[in-house]
N, C-alpha and C positions, 0 to 999 in steps of 0.2 A: 422508371427511377427506383433501383432498388434503397427501400429503407432497413434499417433495424431498432430494438429496441432498446441494446445496448451496445457502448462503443466495443468495437473488439477486444479484447482481453489485453491486458498492456502484460508485459516480460521486464521484467524490472532488475534492474541493476542491485538492488539490493531488497525489491520491495514489488508490490503489484496492487493493481486497484482496478475495481470494473465498478463501472456507474449506473447507479442505482436503478433497476428495469423501472418503476413505478415513475420519477421523474424522466427517465429518458422515452415513456410514452407519450409524455406531453411533448416533451423539447422537439424528438424523432429527429438523432441526428442521423446525418447521409452515413452509409457505407459508401466507404472509397472503393476501387479497387486494385490492384494488387498485380505487379509482374513476377510469376513464376521464376523469371530468373533474375530475379532484381538480387538477391544475395550474394551471388556471384559476379555482380558489378562491384561490389561493397570494396573499403580501402582497406588497409589494414588498421586493428585498434589502436595501435600504437601514433599511425600516421592524422587518425581521427581525435584522439586524445590533444595530438598535438595543438593541431587547427583548433582544436577547440578550446584548450586553452589560451591559445595567440589570442582569437575571437574574443576570447570575453576580457581579455584583458585591456585588448584596443577601443571595445563597446564603456568599461569602465570610466578610460580616462575623457571618455567626452558624453559622461552622464554625468552634467551640470544641472540644468533646470530644469528640462524641458525633454519630456516625452517624444515629442517629433526628432528633435534632434539625436534623443538614443536611439529611435526606431530608425529613423534614415542612414543613420551610422550603422547600425548592426544587421542594415540590409545589403549595404555598401561592401562589405569586408564579406560576412558571414554569405555571403549568395553562394557561393562554388562549393563549400560546405554543405549547407543547407538540402543542394538539389542530391547530396550524395545520401544522404539520410532520410529527409524528410516520411519518406512512405515507410520506414522501420517502427512508427510509433501506432499504424494499423495492421501487423504482420502478427498473427498470434502465435507462429511456431518459435518468435523469438523471447516468449514466454519461457518458457524452460532453456534456451541459450543464454537468457541473463544472469546463470550463475557462472558464466564462462567471461562474463565482462565487467562483473564487477572489478573497481578501480579501489586500489589500496594505496594511498599515500599519496595521492592526486587533489588534496587538498587546495584550495586557492583562497588566500586573503581577499577578499572584495574591497574595491577600492571607494574611500572614505572620500568623496569629492565637495563641491559645493554646495550647502545645501540650501534649496529656495526659499525664499521669504512664502511661496504658495503653499496650504496645507496640499494634501493625498487628494484630496475630494477636489479641492481646485486646481490640480497639475491636470485629473484626470477631464475634466467638465472644460480645461482650456483647450485639449488634446484635438488636432485634427483626428488623430488615430483611436479616440476611445471615446468616438458621440457615441456608439448608443452604448455601452457600458456607463454613461454617463446619465444618458435618457433613464435607462433602469432605473438609478440608484437615483434619481431625481422626484420616480411616485415614491418613495418612501421617506420622507421626511425626516424617522430617528435615524435611518443611514446616512445621511446628510449629516447630520450633526454630528454621528458618530465619528466619520471620515475627515468634520472641519473640529473637532474637540483635541482637547489634547490631557485625555485622561488615559492615553498611552501612547509608546510610540507600536506605529501600526506597521503591519507588512499588506499591501493587496499585490496581489497576482492579480494584475490586468485585462481583459483579454482583449486584442486591439479589435478591430472593427469586423476583420477578414473572419477570424474567428466565429464571427454569427451566421458567416456563408454557411456553414454547415447546415441550417435550420433552414429545411424545404419553407418558402411563401409561403404555401396553402397550409403550411399545420397546424393547430390548433394551439389557442394562447394557454401556456399555462396558468392554474390560478397563481393568484397575488401572493398567495402564503408559500408556492414552491418555487415562484423567481426569488423572492426574500431570500429563503434557505440557501439557493444556489448564490448567492449575490454574497452573504456571509461564509458560505465556502469556501470565496476567494480573499480573503480578509483575516489575520490573524492579531491580536490584542501585544502581541509580547514583537518583538523590534528584530528580524532576520535580515542584516543585510550578504548582500553576496557570500561574501568568505563566514559567516555562518551558516546561509544555506549546502553548502558544500562541504560541510562535515557533519551536515543535523541527516538524520537518515527517516525524520517523524517531524513535520511543524503541526502544534496545533491551530485548528482556527478556530472563526466563531460560529460555528457553528452546532449548537446546543443538538447532543445524540439523544434521545428517550432513551432508544436500545441499546447506549452506554451507560445507562441510569442518568440521565443529565449532562454525562461529560462532553468536550469540546472533543468533535471527531476530528481524526486525523487528515494531514494530506503528507503522501510522501514525495523525499525527492528520489534523483536516481541518475544517475551518471553512465551512459552508453553509448551504445552507437548512434543515437539521436543528440549527444551531447547532454545540458544539463533540463533535466525535465523535470515536471510536478503531474505525481501522481501518473509516471511514464509515457502518457500519450500528450502532456503540454510543453511544448517544448518553450522553454525561457531563453528569447529573443534579445531582450532587453535589458540591462540589470541597472541597479543602485541609483535610481533618478531619487532622491530625497527630498522632501517637503517639510517642514517645522514640524511636522506630528508622524513623522514615521518616515519609509521607504518604498516604492512601487518596484513590482518584478512586471515587464509585461510580456505575455505569454501569450502562443498560438492558437492553443484550442481555450473552449470555456468546461472549468474544470466541478464537475458533478458529485452530487454523495454515493456514497458503494452499496449496495444493496447487502440483503442479510448472507453470512457465511454459508449457509446451506445452498441456497441458490449461486456462490460463486463458484461452489463444488460441482452442480448440476452444468453450469459452461464448459466444462474442461474433461470433457469423458477423456480425454487424449493421452490424461495426465492420470485423474481421479474418478476412472468407469470401476474399477477394483473395489479401489473405498467407497463407491457413491453405491455399489451393490453392496457388499455388507451392510451399510446403514439404512437402506433400503428394506436389508430380508430378513432385519435384525429387531425395526421398530423404532430402530435410533434416530434415523431421519428425520423422522414429526417430531419426535420431541426438542431434537436441535435447533428444527427451524420453525419452532414454536417458540417467538418472545417470551413468552409469560413465564417461562423455565427459568427465565434467568437471566442478568443484569451482566450485559457484558459476557464476555471471557477465551479462552485461548484455544483455536484450535490444531492442534497437533494431527496435520495430514499426512501423511506415506501416500507417497505415489506409487503406479505400478509398477515400478521397478520394484521398488522398496518389498510391494507383495512379494516379487518374484524372487525376493532374495531368500526368504523364508524357505524356495524348494516348494517342489509337486507334494510331494509328500504331507505337507503340513496344512499347504494352500486349499488340497482335498480335504481334508479334514475337515476343517473349519468351514468350506459350502457345503457339507455334508447337513444332514436330517440331525445329526450325534451332534457336529460339530457345533451345532450355531451358537448352542448358548457360551461355549469358548471364544464365540467368536464378537457376538455380542459385548463379554467381559473384555477383549482385547478390547474392540472399537472403543468401550466406554475410558478406558486406560488412556484415549488418547486425546480426550475432552476434561477441560480446566472449567467450568463454571464461575461464574463472575467476578473473575479474576482475569485482565487482561494485559498480557505483557507484550507489548512492544521491544524492538531494540536496545530502544531510548527511554522506554516509559513504561509507567505500570498505573493503571487505573486498578483498584478493588474494592468492592461495597464499604470494605472496613473505616473508609477516609472518603470526603467528598473531595478531595482533591487529588490532583497527579504527583506521581513521585518520581521525578527525572530520574533515570539513570547514570550513576556518577564513572568518569573515565575509572579505566584499567577494569577492575575484575568487582562483579554483583553476582549475586549468589542469593536465590529463592527455591523455597518445596509449596512450589502447588498442587494443591491437594486434586486428583480428579473424581469425572463424577463416578468410577469403580472404589463403591466402599473402599474406607480404611486406605489406601493408597496414592502416596503423593510421586511426583517426578523432579527429581534433581535439576535444578537448573542453573549454571555457567554460563554468564554472559561477559566474555571479554569484548571491551573497546575504544578503543582510540582514534581518534578522527573519524573516516566513512568504515574503517576497519573495524569488523565485528562479527566475535566468532560466538555463537550458541551451540552450548553441548548440553546434551540431556542423559545426565543418570549416567557421566563419567564419556559415555560411550558417544552414543548416538548424535548424531550434528545435524543442523537447521540449515539447508541449504538455500532453501531463499525465503529471506524473513520479510514479515511486515506484507502480509496480505491485506491489510485493511479493509473490514467490512464493517456493514452496518451496526449488525452485533458482536463485535468483538475483534481478534484479529485472527487470520491463517500464518500459524507456521509450517513450511514443509519438509518435513524431515525425509534422512536421507537413507532408512532400516525403518523396519515397525519395532515401536518403540512396546519392550519386553519388561515385565519386573521383576527384583529380583528374588532368590530362593532361598530358604532358609539349610545351610550345610553345616551341622552339627553347631546348632545354636548363632550361628555367623549368616549374617544378610552379605549373599553375594547376589552382583551384579553379573548380566551378562553383556557380553562382551566380543558378541558375532560372531560365536560356532556354531556350527550346524546342529540345529535341534533338532529331535527326533521329536515324531507326535505324544508320545509318553514323556518327555520332557517339558513338553509344551504343555503338555491336561497336567504337568505335578506343580507345575509353576502357576496354571490360573483355579487347581481347582480349588484353595479355601476360597475362593470370590463368586463360582457358581450356584448362581439361586438366590443370591444373597444382594446382586447390584442392580442397583435402582439409580434414574436417572436424575 
């Protein structure tokens, strides 16, 4: 039986999450097998979207006060759809494909059905489909009290019993602390019925992440070939099961907190090998991998294709011995320490509270690790439609790569700082750069850069 230490990388409709390696070492999720010809058999995106929305509409109508009823109904009406898409959650190829399956304008307003007279804990404990989750929660009196309490309207992403079948029977049992953190990662103290989930890019969990300075680690929500998913790989199979103190959505995979941003970059050589090579060659990788140097942060990660757009001459210069100091300055310009900017939330060390981003336009200047240089960020959001533009030109092509110590935003081109012409700062607009022009833009920062 082949095992992996991390769930295969998820490709995201607008976000991606890789589970934490240390946690996965203990949980030992089984590696699934993928058919090479699977993608050739997929139905069209429009057809999947139509079937997904129809399925969710029917499930919402039956989600009254019992998890069992919701799951059984979802299994009945969604069986034909799930057969077509269930394997895609494990295919790393879809990571990059996700930017082409992002949905605009397909928000669904969840059905606010009959509220049960049971708490979310009691609903889980009484269900025939969440017995394993209930058994784990019962090991922690404070979690039982939390999910029975009325301090908040909770949202619980409850894995069904089959989700635990991915854990081999002979796998060592994780520590109690690890299990508790994983359970907390399935709970949000905010109320997210299906309609709100569908228009949210990220959701705060109840798991406090020290790598974010004690902020709540977030979950990503995605709409793609697998339908509505959490952290891409865990499909929501029943929605809007209301209790007296919150709502439950049932998922088919356990949600595991993600690793550090540097580890995620290493896990994806097919997309970030040039970026990783530069980080390693300049010594920057070790610094961003050391979480003592920052509290959260945003990593604007250029793909291999983004580096190709610089042209062969600039790339040859950057990876030469003479150009290494320019390469380091370039990479530092992509790193924002201590400020974690998601597409719909903002964590900063300036305040202990998260800042929710408003609908419409949000602007912020983020100071980079390159001395005295900031990035000008414009985020436009309306429902699930998100546009993030940097320095007025560069687009974020895949957003919200949730990491233990921040977030990764994948950029479509390498970020180049502006230059002064007759006292006026002019941004790079994608025109071809010569080596001389590139050097001119970075000369003021050479030998002064510090991470």
